[in-house]
C-alpha positions in Angstrom: -21.8 -15.1 80.9 -20.6 -15.9 77.4 -17.2 -17.6 77.4 -15.0 -16.0 74.7 -13.0 -18.6 72.8 -9.6 -17.2 71.9 -8.6 -17.7 68.3 -5.9 -20.3 67.8 -3.3 -18.0 66.4 -0.4 -15.8 67.2 -0.7 -12.3 65.8 0.4 -8.9 66.8 2.9 -10.0 69.4 4.2 -12.7 71.7 1.6 -14.7 73.6 1.0 -14.8 77.4 0.5 -18.5 77.8 3.0 -21.1 76.6 5.5 -23.5 77.9 8.3 -21.1 77.1 6.6 -18.3 79.0 6.1 -20.6 82.0 9.7 -21.5 82.0 10.7 -17.9 81.7 8.6 -16.9 84.7 9.9 -19.8 86.8 13.4 -18.3 86.4 12.5 -14.9 87.9 13.1 -14.1 91.5 10.5 -14.6 94.2 10.2 -10.8 94.6 9.5 -10.4 90.8 6.9 -13.2 90.8 5.1 -11.6 93.8 4.8 -8.3 91.9 3.7 -10.1 88.7 1.0 -12.0 90.8 -0.2 -8.6 92.1 -0.3 -7.3 88.5 -2.5 -10.2 87.5 -4.7 -9.7 90.5 -5.5 -6.1 90.1 -5.5 -5.5 86.3 -8.1 -6.8 83.9 -6.6 -9.6 81.9 -5.9 -9.1 78.2 -3.9 -10.7 75.5 -0.4 -9.4 74.9 0.1 -8.1 78.5 -1.4 -10.4 81.1 0.6 -12.1 82.6 3.5 -9.6 81.9 7.1 -10.7 81.2 8.7 -8.9 84.1 8.6 -5.9 86.3 10.7 -2.9 85.2 12.6 -0.8 87.6 14.5 1.8 85.5 15.5 2.7 82.0 18.2 4.7 80.2 19.3 5.1 76.6 18.6 1.9 74.8 18.3 -0.1 78.0 15.5 -1.2 80.4 16.2 -2.8 83.7 14.0 -5.1 85.7 13.6 -5.5 89.5 16.1 -8.4 89.5 18.7 -6.0 88.1 18.8 -7.5 84.6 19.4 -5.1 81.8 17.9 -5.5 78.3 18.7 -3.8 75.0 15.2 -2.8 74.1 14.5 -3.3 70.4 10.8 -3.2 71.0 9.8 -0.3 73.2 6.3 0.0 71.7 8.1 2.4 69.3 8.1 5.3 71.7 11.9 5.3 72.2 13.3 6.9 69.0 15.6 9.2 71.1 16.2 6.6 73.8 14.7 6.2 77.3 15.0 9.1 79.8 16.5 11.3 77.2 18.0 14.2 79.3 17.0 16.8 76.7 13.4 15.7 76.7 13.3 15.2 80.5 14.7 18.7 81.2 12.1 20.3 78.9 9.3 18.5 80.7 10.7 19.4 84.1 10.9 23.1 83.2 7.3 23.1 81.9 6.0 21.4 85.1 7.0 24.5 87.0 5.2 26.8 84.5 2.1 25.3 83.1 1.5 21.6 83.5 -2.0 21.6 82.2 -4.0 23.8 79.9 -7.9 23.7 80.0 -9.3 23.1 76.5 -11.1 26.4 76.4 -7.5 27.9 76.1 -4.4 27.4 74.1 -0.7 27.6 75.1 2.6 28.5 73.6 4.1 24.9 73.5 1.1 23.5 71.6 1.2 26.3 69.1 4.9 25.9 68.6 4.5 22.2 68.0 1.7 22.6 65.5 3.8 25.1 63.6 6.8 22.8 63.7 4.9 19.8 62.4 3.4 21.9 59.6 6.9 23.0 58.6 8.2 19.4 58.6 5.3 17.9 56.7 5.6 18.2 52.9 3.2 20.1 50.6 -0.1 21.4 52.0 -0.2 19.2 55.1 -0.4 22.4 57.2 -3.3 21.7 59.7 -2.9 19.8 63.0 -4.9 18.3 65.8 -3.4 16.6 68.8 -4.7 13.7 70.9 -3.6 11.7 73.9 -2.9 8.7 71.7 -2.9 7.6 68.1 -6.1 5.5 68.4 -7.9 8.8 69.1 -6.1 10.5 66.3 -7.4 7.7 63.9 -10.9 8.4 65.2 -10.5 12.1 64.4 -9.3 11.2 60.9 -12.3 9.0 60.3 -14.7 11.7 61.5 -13.1 14.3 59.3 -13.1 12.0 56.3 -16.9 11.6 56.7 -17.5 15.3 56.9 -15.3 16.1 53.9 -16.6 13.5 51.6 -20.1 12.9 52.9 -19.3 9.1 52.8 -19.1 6.8 55.8 -17.4 3.8 54.1 -13.7 3.1 54.4 -11.3 0.7 52.8 -8.4 -0.6 54.7 -6.1 -3.7 55.0 -6.4 -7.0 56.7 -3.7 -7.6 59.3 -3.3 -3.8 59.8 -3.3 -2.3 63.3 -4.8 1.2 63.7 -5.6 1.1 67.4 -7.8 -0.7 69.9 -10.9 1.4 70.2 -14.0 0.1 68.4 -13.7 2.6 65.5 -10.0 2.1 65.1 -10.1 -1.7 65.2 -13.1 -1.6 62.8 -10.7 -0.3 60.1 -7.9 -2.4 61.5 -7.5 -6.0 60.5 -5.8 -7.8 63.4 -7.9 -10.8 64.4 -6.6 -10.7 67.9 -8.3 -7.4 68.5 -11.5 -8.0 66.5 -12.5 -11.5 67.4 -15.5 -12.1 69.6 -16.8 -8.5 69.7 -19.7 -8.8 67.4 -20.7 -6.2 64.8 -18.1 -3.4 64.3 -18.4 -0.1 62.6 -20.5 -0.4 59.4 -19.0 0.3 56.1 -15.5 -0.8 57.1 -14.3 -2.7 54.0 -11.1 -4.6 53.9 -8.7 -6.0 51.2 -5.7 -8.3 51.5 -2.5 -6.3 52.2 0.6 -6.1 50.1 3.0 -8.8 51.3 6.4 -9.1 49.6 7.1 -12.6 51.0 3.9 -14.6 51.3 1.3 -13.3 48.9 -2.4 -13.5 49.8 -2.9 -14.5 46.1 -0.5 -17.3 45.9 1.7 -15.6 43.3 4.9 -13.6 43.2 3.6 -10.3 41.7 1.9 -9.3 44.9 2.1 -5.6 44.2 0.1 -5.8 41.0 -2.5 -8.2 42.4 -3.0 -6.2 45.7 -3.5 -3.0 43.7 -5.9 -4.8 41.4 -7.9 -6.0 44.4 -7.9 -2.4 45.8 -9.1 -1.1 42.4 -11.8 -3.8 42.2 -13.4 -2.9 45.5 -13.2 0.8 44.8 -15.0 0.2 41.5 -17.6 -2.1 43.0 -18.4 0.4 45.8 -19.1 2.9 43.0 -17.7 6.0 44.7 -19.1 5.2 48.1 -15.7 4.8 49.8 -14.7 8.0 51.6 -11.2 7.1 52.7 -8.5 4.5 52.1 -6.5 3.9 55.3 -3.1 2.2 55.2 0.0 1.9 57.3 2.7 3.3 55.0 5.1 0.6 56.2 3.5 -2.1 58.4 5.8 -2.1 61.4 4.6 -5.3 63.1 5.9 -7.8 60.6 7.7 -5.1 58.5 6.0 -5.0 55.1 7.6 -2.4 52.8 5.8 -1.7 49.5 7.8 -1.0 46.3 8.6 2.6 45.6 5.8 3.1 43.0 3.1 1.5 45.1 1.7 4.6 46.8 1.7 6.7 43.6 -0.7 4.0 42.2 -2.7 4.0 45.4 -2.9 7.8 45.3 -4.1 7.7 41.7 -6.8 5.2 42.6 -8.0 7.3 45.5 -8.2 10.4 43.3 -10.1 8.5 40.6 -12.7 7.2 43.0 -13.1 10.3 45.2 -11.5 8.8 48.3 -9.2 10.5 50.7 -5.8 8.8 51.4 -5.1 8.5 55.2 -1.6 7.1 56.1 -1.0 5.7 59.6 2.6 6.3 60.6 2.0 6.0 64.3 4.9 3.7 64.9 7.3 4.7 62.0 7.3 8.5 61.7 10.0 10.7 63.2 13.0 9.0 61.7 12.4 5.3 62.0 12.7 4.8 58.2 15.4 7.5 57.7 13.0 10.3 57.0 10.7 12.3 59.3 7.7 10.7 57.5 7.9 7.3 55.8 5.7 8.5 52.9 8.5 10.8 51.9 10.3 7.7 50.4 7.4 7.2 48.0 7.1 10.8 46.6 3.4 11.1 47.5 1.3 13.4 49.6 -1.5 11.9 51.6 -4.6 13.8 52.5 -4.0 13.0 56.2 -1.3 11.4 58.2 -1.4 10.1 61.8 1.7 10.1 64.0 2.2 9.2 67.6 4.1 6.9 70.0 7.6 8.4 69.7 6.2 11.9 69.4 6.2 12.3 73.2 9.9 11.3 73.5 9.1 8.2 75.5 8.0 10.4 78.3 4.5 11.8 77.5 1.6 10.2 75.6 0.9 12.3 72.5 -0.3 11.8 68.9 -1.1 14.1 66.0 -3.4 14.2 63.0 -1.9 16.3 60.2 -4.1 17.1 57.2 -4.1 19.1 54.0 -5.1 22.7 54.6 -8.2 22.7 52.4 -9.7 20.0 54.6 -10.1 22.4 57.5 -13.9 22.4 57.2 -15.1 21.1 60.6 -15.3 24.3 62.5 -18.8 23.5 63.8 -18.0 19.9 64.9 -15.8 18.6 67.7 -13.4 16.2 66.0 -11.5 15.5 69.2 -11.6 18.2 71.9 -9.9 15.8 74.3 -9.1 17.0 77.8 -5.4 16.6 77.2 -5.5 17.5 73.5 -3.3 20.6 73.9 -1.1 19.3 76.7 1.8 21.7 77.4 3.8 18.8 78.8 3.2 16.7 75.7 4.0 19.5 73.4 7.4 20.4 75.0 8.3 16.7 75.1 7.5 16.5 71.3 9.4 19.7 70.5 12.4 18.5 72.4 12.2 15.1 70.7 12.2 16.7 67.2 15.0 19.1 68.0 17.1 16.2 69.4 16.6 14.3 66.2 17.6 17.3 64.1 20.5 18.6 66.2 22.0 15.1 66.5 21.5 14.3 62.8 19.7 11.0 63.7 18.2 10.8 60.2 21.6 10.4 58.7 22.6 8.0 61.4 19.6 5.8 60.7 20.5 5.6 57.0 24.1 4.7 57.9 22.9 2.0 60.3 20.5 0.7 57.6 23.4 0.0 55.3 25.2 -1.8 58.1 22.2 -3.8 59.3 21.3 -4.9 55.7 24.8 -6.4 55.3 24.8 -8.1 58.6 21.3 -9.5 58.5 21.8 -10.9 55.0 24.9 -12.7 56.3 22.8 -14.1 59.1 20.2 -15.3 56.5 23.0 -17.0 54.5 24.3 -18.7 57.7 20.9 -19.9 59.1 18.3 -21.8 57.1 15.7 -20.9 59.6 15.6 -17.3 58.2 13.4 -17.2 55.2 13.3 -13.5 54.5 14.9 -10.2 55.7 12.9 -7.0 55.3 14.6 -3.7 56.3 14.0 0.0 56.0 15.9 2.5 58.1 16.2 1.0 61.6 13.1 -1.2 61.2 13.8 -4.8 60.5 11.8 -7.9 60.1 13.4 -11.4 60.2 10.8 -14.0 59.0 11.5 -17.5 60.3 10.4 -20.6 58.3 10.9 -24.3 58.8 11.4 -24.7 55.0 12.4 -21.9 52.6 10.5 -23.6 49.7 7.2 -24.2 51.4 7.6 -21.1 53.7 5.9 -22.9 56.6 6.0 -20.6 59.6 8.6 -21.4 62.3 6.3 -20.4 65.2 7.8 -22.5 68.0 11.3 -21.7 66.9 10.6 -17.9 66.9 9.3 -18.1 70.5 12.3 -20.1 71.7 14.7 -17.6 70.0 12.9 -14.7 71.7 13.3 -16.2 75.2 17.0 -17.1 74.5 17.6 -13.5 73.5 15.7 -12.2 76.6 17.9 -14.3 78.8 21.0 -12.7 77.2 19.7 -9.2 77.4 18.0 -8.5 74.1 14.3 -7.7 73.9 12.3 -7.5 70.6 8.9 -8.3 69.3 7.5 -11.4 67.6 4.8 -10.6 65.0 2.5 -12.9 63.1 3.9 -15.7 65.1 7.2 -16.1 63.2 8.6 -12.6 62.4 11.3 -11.2 64.7 10.6 -7.5 64.5 13.4 -5.2 65.6 12.9 -1.5 66.5 16.1 -0.3 68.0 16.2 3.3 69.3 17.5 5.6 66.7 20.4 6.5 69.0 21.7 2.9 69.0 25.3 2.8 68.0 27.0 0.5 65.5 28.8 -1.2 68.5 25.5 -1.8 70.3 23.9 -3.2 67.1 26.9 -5.6 66.8 26.2 -6.9 70.3 22.5 -7.4 69.5 23.3 -9.2 66.3 25.8 -11.5 68.1 23.1 -12.5 70.6 20.7 -13.2 67.7 23.4 -15.2 65.9 24.0 -17.2 69.1 20.3 -17.9 69.4 20.0 -19.2 65.9 23.1 -21.4 66.3 21.8 -22.9 69.6 18.5 -23.6 67.8 20.2 -25.4 65.0 22.2 -27.6 67.4 
């Protein structure tokens, strides 16, 4: 059996094996460690989840609680918790549907699925009026790739290194996370990649990263001479929070049109209000040919994703793009409808914009106070705090980031570490200003402890 050698890097999240993780585990109760041992025994081991951090017992609002009774403000949540955990409005909708129609065979349709498709078509700008559902966004990406081939007659794609579009072979072929690709051998042919836009540490060693990344994109499209069928991008990369300038996607859209490529935007983790709008691309004044959403669509209760496409791309009537068993899940649909209604009725988009203003002020003050913070990136309630050992050389503060993570976990704040040194914060959209103040005070304390 071939021994897979793990790449010596930290990428999409915190790692499973380190001194800090061992120390964390040693502090858990005997009961928790026994359960964690069983988890390791029965589940296939994989990076980012084995061994797990702790065993959860309950959740509510912005909080998760483990079997030892410890509560955490969850600013990670795999981005499913826009409306908070165990949202009563969503839970009630799912409970009611359970008594009526919990499952719909794929040879039939159902009212909740039709209503959700109509609602998404109404929310999406322009001619993005056609929808397909899937149990998860990885599958929705696969449907988008199939449709792009059928529409354009081209199998090649162009996407970004460091991007994450899902863990299946087709999705990780267009993705660019080494942690998911390494050691697997040949992936899907025709999956071309370019360096991503990065506002803080340019792949090109220069400051004008927007112009250079667009020039690289244009170069590959020209060299491929019209053979690229789709350009696939995360509108805002949520892992380490990369936010392109406001004119970036208009230029990408123009390049796609010039070279006959469809523009597919992946908003799996950031749609439904995370950036202050229902869809992040609305900030940029462009209309993609397709957009993928997921994670929070099911309200933190049901797994559900959606592919939304321009109406004129509805040309695959004789091909099964998805046809997944749970594609038109009544339970998923009612959860999604309840989630969207909750966002609308509670004016969460406006709340997100107000909290963005507050977070920007407070995070910049943290940066001014702590030299370990090299960069702050923020849009809506999506924040990236990049840690460096030196602000001039920008050397990544990897060990420091991990120690700060565990310090915050001990004090009841959970978040994600991306690219080894970026503290990525995804608070639920219902998080109040007072709760944000508590979280920021825990962070401030962690930085202060690290500096002493």
